[in-house]
C-alpha positions as a Markdown table, in Angstrom:
| # | Residue | x | y | z |
|---|---|---|---|---|
| 1 | Met | 2.3 | -27.4 | -30.1 |
| 2 | Thr | 1.0 | -30.0 | -33.3 |
| 3 | Glu | 1.4 | -33.6 | -33.0 |
| 4 | Arg | 1.4 | -35.1 | -36.3 |
| 5 | Ile | -0.6 | -39.2 | -36.6 |
| 6 | Arg | -0.4 | -40.4 | -40.0 |
| 7 | Val | -3.8 | -43.0 | -41.2 |
| 8 | Gly | -3.7 | -45.0 | -44.8 |
| 9 | Ala | -6.5 | -46.2 | -46.0 |
| 10 | Leu | -6.9 | -49.9 | -45.1 |
| 11 | Ser | -8.1 | -52.8 | -46.8 |
| 12 | Ala | -10.3 | -54.7 | -45.4 |
| 13 | Gly | -8.0 | -57.7 | -46.0 |
| 14 | Leu | -5.4 | -55.9 | -43.6 |
| 15 | Gly | -7.1 | -53.4 | -41.6 |
| 16 | Val | -7.7 | -56.3 | -38.1 |
| 17 | Leu | -3.9 | -55.7 | -38.2 |
| 18 | Leu | -2.9 | -53.1 | -38.8 |
| 19 | Leu | -5.7 | -50.6 | -37.1 |
| 20 | Pro | -4.3 | -50.4 | -34.0 |
| 21 | Val | -0.6 | -49.2 | -36.1 |
| 22 | Leu | -2.3 | -47.0 | -38.2 |
| 23 | Val | -5.0 | -45.0 | -35.0 |
| 24 | Ala | -2.0 | -44.8 | -32.7 |
| 25 | Gly | 0.0 | -43.1 | -35.5 |
| 26 | Arg | -3.1 | -40.5 | -37.0 |
| 27 | Asp | -2.9 | -37.1 | -37.8 |
| 28 | Val | -4.6 | -35.4 | -34.9 |
| 29 | Ala | -3.6 | -31.5 | -34.6 |
| 30 | Val | -3.7 | -30.4 | -30.3 |
| 31 | Thr | -3.8 | -26.9 | -30.6 |
| 32 | Ala | -3.1 | -24.7 | -27.5 |
| 33 | Arg | -6.3 | -22.9 | -25.8 |
| 34 | Pro | -6.1 | -19.2 | -26.7 |
| 35 | Thr | -5.1 | -16.8 | -23.5 |
| 36 | Pro | -8.6 | -15.8 | -22.0 |
| 37 | Arg | -9.0 | -12.1 | -21.6 |
| 38 | Leu | -11.0 | -9.8 | -19.3 |
| 39 | Thr | -13.7 | -7.8 | -21.3 |
| 40 | Asp | -11.5 | -4.6 | -21.6 |
| 41 | Gly | -9.6 | -6.9 | -23.9 |
| 42 | Thr | -6.1 | -7.2 | -21.3 |
| 43 | Val | -5.3 | -10.6 | -20.8 |
| 44 | Asn | -6.8 | -12.4 | -17.7 |
| 45 | Leu | -4.0 | -14.0 | -15.8 |
| 46 | Gly | -6.2 | -15.6 | -13.2 |
| 47 | Ser | -9.1 | -18.3 | -13.7 |
| 48 | Ala | -12.2 | -17.4 | -16.0 |
| 49 | Pro | -15.8 | -16.6 | -14.5 |
| 50 | Gly | -17.1 | -19.4 | -13.9 |
| 51 | Glu | -14.0 | -21.5 | -13.8 |
| 52 | Val | -11.4 | -23.0 | -10.9 |
| 53 | Gly | -7.6 | -23.3 | -11.3 |
| 54 | His | -3.7 | -21.7 | -9.9 |
| 55 | Trp | -0.7 | -21.8 | -11.4 |
| 56 | Asn | 1.5 | -24.9 | -10.3 |
| 57 | Thr | 4.5 | -23.3 | -8.9 |
| 58 | Leu | 5.9 | -26.5 | -7.8 |
| 59 | Arg | 7.0 | -27.1 | -11.4 |
| 60 | Gly | 8.6 | -23.8 | -11.0 |
| 61 | Gly | 12.6 | -23.1 | -12.3 |
| 62 | Ala | 15.3 | -21.7 | -10.8 |
| 63 | Leu | 17.1 | -18.5 | -10.4 |
| 64 | Met | 20.2 | -18.2 | -12.2 |
| 65 | Glu | 21.1 | -16.4 | -15.0 |
| 66 | Asn | 22.8 | -20.0 | -16.6 |
| 67 | Ala | 20.9 | -23.1 | -16.2 |
| 68 | Val | 23.7 | -25.7 | -14.4 |
| 69 | Ala | 22.9 | -28.4 | -13.2 |
| 70 | Leu | 21.2 | -28.7 | -10.0 |
| 71 | Asn | 21.6 | -31.8 | -7.2 |
| 72 | Glu | 17.9 | -30.9 | -5.4 |
| 73 | Phe | 18.6 | -28.3 | -4.6 |
| 74 | Ile | 22.4 | -27.6 | -4.8 |
| 75 | Val | 24.7 | -27.1 | -7.4 |
| 76 | Ala | 25.9 | -30.3 | -9.2 |
| 77 | Asn | 29.3 | -28.7 | -9.8 |
| 78 | Ala | 31.4 | -26.2 | -7.5 |
| 79 | Glu | 32.9 | -24.9 | -11.4 |
| 80 | Asp | 29.2 | -24.0 | -12.6 |
| 81 | Val | 28.9 | -21.4 | -9.3 |
| 82 | Asp | 29.9 | -18.6 | -10.9 |
| 83 | Arg | 27.6 | -19.1 | -14.4 |
| 84 | Val | 24.3 | -18.9 | -11.6 |
| 85 | Ala | 24.9 | -15.0 | -10.8 |
| 86 | Pro | 27.4 | -12.5 | -11.0 |
| 87 | Phe | 28.6 | -12.4 | -7.7 |
| 88 | Lys | 30.5 | -10.3 | -5.3 |
| 89 | Pro | 33.4 | -12.1 | -3.8 |
| 90 | Trp | 31.5 | -11.7 | -0.1 |
| 91 | Ser | 28.2 | -12.2 | -1.7 |
| 92 | Arg | 29.7 | -15.5 | -3.1 |
| 93 | Gln | 31.5 | -16.8 | -0.4 |
| 94 | Leu | 27.6 | -16.9 | 1.3 |
| 95 | Phe | 26.2 | -18.6 | -0.6 |
| 96 | Leu | 28.8 | -21.3 | -0.8 |
| 97 | Glu | 28.2 | -21.7 | 2.5 |
| 98 | Arg | 25.0 | -21.3 | 2.9 |
| 99 | Gln | 24.8 | -24.7 | 0.3 |
| 100 | Ala | 27.5 | -26.3 | 2.1 |
| 101 | Asn | 24.5 | -26.0 | 4.7 |
| 102 | Leu | 22.2 | -27.7 | 2.7 |
| 103 | Gly | 20.7 | -24.7 | 3.2 |
| 104 | Lys | 19.2 | -25.8 | 7.2 |
| 105 | Asp | 19.5 | -21.6 | 7.6 |
| 106 | Asp | 16.3 | -20.4 | 5.5 |
| 107 | Pro | 14.0 | -19.6 | 7.3 |
| 108 | His | 11.4 | -20.2 | 4.8 |
| 109 | Leu | 11.9 | -23.2 | 6.8 |
| 110 | Tyr | 10.9 | -21.3 | 9.4 |
| 111 | Cys | 7.9 | -19.9 | 7.6 |
| 112 | Ala | 9.3 | -16.9 | 7.0 |
| 113 | Gly | 7.9 | -14.6 | 3.9 |
| 114 | Asn | 8.6 | -16.3 | 0.5 |
| 115 | Gly | 8.9 | -12.9 | -1.6 |
| 116 | Gly | 10.3 | -12.2 | -5.1 |
| 117 | Pro | 11.1 | -14.4 | -7.6 |
| 118 | Arg | 10.6 | -17.5 | -4.6 |
| 119 | Met | 6.9 | -17.2 | -5.0 |
| 120 | Phe | 7.3 | -18.3 | -8.4 |
| 121 | Asp | 8.6 | -21.2 | -7.4 |
| 122 | Thr | 6.9 | -22.0 | -3.9 |
| 123 | Pro | 4.9 | -25.5 | -3.7 |
| 124 | Tyr | 0.6 | -24.7 | -3.3 |
| 125 | Gly | 0.3 | -22.2 | -6.1 |
| 126 | Ile | -0.1 | -18.9 | -7.0 |
| 127 | Asp | -3.8 | -17.1 | -8.6 |
| 128 | Phe | -4.2 | -13.7 | -9.6 |
| 129 | Ile | -6.9 | -10.8 | -9.0 |
| 130 | Gln | -7.2 | -8.2 | -11.5 |
| 131 | Asp | -9.2 | -5.6 | -9.9 |
| 132 | Arg | -10.3 | -3.1 | -11.6 |
| 133 | Ala | -12.0 | -0.7 | -9.8 |
| 134 | Arg | -9.3 | -0.6 | -7.6 |
| 135 | Glu | -6.4 | -0.1 | -10.0 |
| 136 | Arg | -4.6 | -3.0 | -8.1 |
| 137 | Ile | -3.5 | -6.8 | -9.2 |
| 138 | Leu | -3.4 | -9.5 | -5.7 |
| 139 | Ile | -1.7 | -12.2 | -6.4 |
| 140 | Lys | -2.9 | -15.0 | -4.2 |
| 141 | Ile | -0.2 | -17.3 | -2.6 |
| 142 | Gly | -1.1 | -20.6 | -1.6 |
| 143 | Trp | 1.9 | -21.6 | 0.4 |
| 144 | Ser | 0.7 | -20.5 | 4.2 |
| 145 | Arg | -2.5 | -18.1 | 2.4 |
| 146 | Arg | -0.4 | -15.1 | 1.4 |
| 147 | Trp | -0.9 | -12.6 | -0.9 |
| 148 | Arg | 1.1 | -9.8 | -2.0 |
| 149 | Glu | -0.7 | -6.4 | -3.7 |
| 150 | Val | 0.6 | -4.4 | -6.9 |
| 151 | Phe | -0.9 | -1.0 | -7.6 |
| 152 | Met | -1.5 | 0.1 | -10.7 |
| 153 | Asp | -2.9 | 4.0 | -10.5 |
| 154 | Gly | 0.2 | 5.2 | -11.6 |
| 155 | Arg | 1.9 | 6.3 | -8.0 |
| 156 | Ser | 5.8 | 5.8 | -7.5 |
| 157 | His | 7.9 | 4.2 | -4.6 |
| 158 | Pro | 7.2 | 6.6 | -1.4 |
| 159 | Asp | 10.4 | 7.7 | -0.5 |
| 160 | Pro | 13.0 | 5.4 | 1.3 |
| 161 | Asp | 13.4 | 6.9 | 4.0 |
| 162 | Val | 9.7 | 6.3 | 4.3 |
| 163 | Leu | 9.6 | 2.9 | 3.1 |
| 164 | Ser | 8.9 | 0.1 | 5.7 |
| 165 | Pro | 11.6 | -2.9 | 4.3 |
| 166 | Gly | 9.2 | -6.1 | 3.9 |
| 167 | Tyr | 9.0 | -9.8 | 2.9 |
| 168 | Phe | 7.4 | -8.9 | -0.5 |
| 169 | Gly | 8.4 | -5.2 | -1.5 |
| 170 | His | 6.4 | -2.1 | -2.6 |
| 171 | Ser | 5.0 | -2.9 | -5.8 |
| 172 | Val | 4.2 | -0.9 | -8.7 |
| 173 | Gly | 2.8 | -2.0 | -12.2 |
| 174 | His | 1.4 | -1.5 | -16.1 |
| 175 | Trp | 1.0 | -3.1 | -18.8 |
| 176 | Glu | 3.8 | -3.3 | -21.6 |
| 177 | Gly | 1.5 | -5.0 | -24.5 |
| 178 | Asp | 0.2 | -8.1 | -23.6 |
| 179 | Thr | 3.2 | -8.5 | -20.7 |
| 180 | Leu | 2.2 | -7.4 | -16.8 |
| 181 | Val | 5.9 | -5.3 | -15.8 |
| 182 | Ile | 5.9 | -4.7 | -11.8 |
| 183 | Asp | 8.8 | -2.7 | -10.4 |
| 184 | Thr | 9.4 | -3.4 | -6.8 |
| 185 | Val | 11.6 | -2.1 | -4.1 |
| 186 | Gly | 11.2 | -2.2 | -0.2 |
| 187 | Phe | 13.0 | -5.3 | 0.9 |
| 188 | Asn | 14.2 | -7.0 | 4.1 |
| 189 | Glu | 16.5 | -9.2 | 4.5 |
| 190 | Arg | 14.8 | -11.6 | 6.7 |
| 191 | Phe | 14.4 | -14.1 | 4.1 |
| 192 | Trp | 15.9 | -16.5 | 0.9 |
| 193 | Phe | 14.8 | -15.1 | -2.3 |
| 194 | Ala | 15.0 | -17.8 | -4.6 |
| 195 | Arg | 13.9 | -21.7 | -3.8 |
| 196 | Lys | 16.1 | -23.3 | -5.9 |
| 197 | Pro | 19.1 | -23.3 | -5.8 |
| 198 | Thr | 19.1 | -22.9 | -2.3 |
| 199 | Gly | 21.2 | -19.5 | -0.7 |
| 200 | Ile | 20.7 | -17.1 | -3.4 |
| 201 | Val | 22.2 | -13.7 | -1.6 |
| 202 | His | 19.8 | -10.6 | -1.3 |
| 203 | Thr | 20.2 | -7.5 | 0.7 |
| 204 | Asp | 17.9 | -4.7 | 1.1 |
| 205 | Ala | 19.1 | -2.5 | -1.6 |
| 206 | Leu | 17.6 | -5.7 | -4.0 |
| 207 | His | 15.2 | -3.7 | -6.7 |
| 208 | Leu | 13.6 | -6.4 | -8.6 |
| 209 | Val | 11.5 | -5.8 | -12.2 |
| 210 | Glu | 9.0 | -9.0 | -13.1 |
| 211 | Arg | 7.7 | -9.6 | -16.9 |
| 212 | Ile | 4.9 | -11.8 | -16.3 |
| 213 | Ser | 2.7 | -12.8 | -19.6 |
| 214 | Arg | 0.7 | -15.3 | -21.3 |
| 215 | Pro | 1.1 | -17.0 | -24.1 |
| 216 | Asn | -1.7 | -19.3 | -24.4 |
| 217 | Tyr | -4.7 | -20.8 | -21.3 |
| 218 | Glu | -1.9 | -22.9 | -20.0 |
| 219 | Ser | 0.7 | -21.2 | -20.0 |
| 220 | Leu | 2.8 | -18.3 | -17.4 |
| 221 | Arg | 5.6 | -16.9 | -18.6 |
| 222 | Tyr | 7.9 | -15.4 | -15.8 |
| 223 | Glu | 11.2 | -13.3 | -16.2 |
| 224 | Val | 12.8 | -11.4 | -13.5 |
| 225 | Thr | 15.8 | -8.9 | -13.5 |
| 226 | Ile | 17.6 | -8.9 | -10.3 |
| 227 | Asp | 19.8 | -5.0 | -9.4 |
| 228 | Asp | 20.8 | -5.4 | -6.3 |
| 229 | Pro | 24.4 | -3.6 | -6.3 |
| 230 | Lys | 25.3 | -4.6 | -2.8 |
| 231 | Ala | 24.9 | -8.2 | -3.5 |
| 232 | Tyr | 26.5 | -8.8 | -7.5 |
| 233 | Thr | 28.4 | -6.9 | -9.7 |
| 234 | Arg | 25.3 | -6.0 | -12.3 |
| 235 | Pro | 21.6 | -6.5 | -12.9 |
| 236 | Trp | 20.8 | -10.2 | -14.5 |
| 237 | Thr | 17.6 | -12.4 | -15.3 |
| 238 | Ala | 16.2 | -15.1 | -14.8 |
| 239 | Ser | 13.0 | -16.8 | -16.9 |
| 240 | Trp | 10.8 | -20.5 | -16.9 |
| 241 | Glu | 7.5 | -20.7 | -17.3 |
| 242 | Leu | 4.6 | -22.7 | -15.3 |
| 243 | Pro | 1.5 | -25.0 | -16.1 |
| 244 | Trp | -1.9 | -24.0 | -15.3 |
| 245 | Ser | -3.6 | -26.6 | -13.5 |
| 246 | Glu | -7.2 | -27.0 | -13.0 |
| 247 | Ser | -8.1 | -27.3 | -9.2 |
| 248 | Glu | -8.3 | -24.7 | -6.6 |
| 249 | Met | -4.9 | -24.6 | -4.4 |
| 250 | Val | -5.1 | -26.5 | -1.5 |
| 251 | Glu | -5.4 | -24.7 | 2.2 |
| 252 | Tyr | -1.6 | -25.2 | 3.7 |
| 253 | Leu | -0.6 | -23.4 | 7.0 |
| 254 | Cys | 3.1 | -23.4 | 7.3 |
| 255 | Ala | 2.9 | -22.9 | 11.0 |
| 256 | Glu | 1.0 | -26.6 | 11.2 |
| 257 | Asn | 3.7 | -28.3 | 9.7 |
| 258 | Pro | 7.0 | -27.3 | 10.6 |
| 259 | Arg | 10.1 | -30.1 | 10.8 |
| 260 | Gly | 13.3 | -30.8 | 12.4 |
| 261 | Tyr | 15.3 | -29.2 | 9.7 |
| 262 | Ser | 18.7 | -28.9 | 11.6 |
| 263 | His | 19.3 | -32.3 | 10.9 |
| 264 | Ile | 19.3 | -32.3 | 7.4 |
| 265 | Val | 22.0 | -34.8 | 6.1 |
| 266 | Gly | 21.7 | -34.8 | 2.3 |
| 267 | Pro | 20.1 | -32.9 | -0.6 |
| 268 | Gln | 17.7 | -36.1 | -0.7 |
């Protein structure tokens, strides 16, 4: 990103009058810091040694195939619902009911896990710990101090008959160039996997493929493909970017901060 500001030669007589204007417009190149890397050249998705920071998920995006106007967490125009995702009739109806109810029944409001794309759009941040010795990546979740484990040792998913469904599923990953690709299955249905728009539906057949990259120091790009044949007519994709925050994640425990969400009367 480059911002151009022009500076011209100043005459002695005009300098006092023109200097503030011209200095405000002088040519300054602002260049994003390069992508940090580990000693083996792998992209470092987390903090550099000796530094602190996290990805600001409060600035996350909405889980939609096509961008539509939102009123906070609610689709602003009813005619845009079919642009959000390729719903099947039953999942479309359930999504509309959850929207009409203003998301009051969202299990996340009562401290359920924030699995899937939701962890990349939940306040209090995320960070990555790349544990090369154990061939895994841990994703630290600031909200309620949780974590997600991604196995990087080449293993496959367990047989569905022995896989215990959970909020974060079973994740295996690998690198494609500078992009981390995570394949996840094994979700339960006891949470809503999107914060915006509220009420996006999934089933126990949910299969996610996430592509995570760090094009520069300050940006994390997140792309997710949702494949849930029980809820949608075809796979679909959403993406957004997160900014880097050079501060520690604050401690937040959901169990200490429940509210009377059943009394919500509007998106504001």
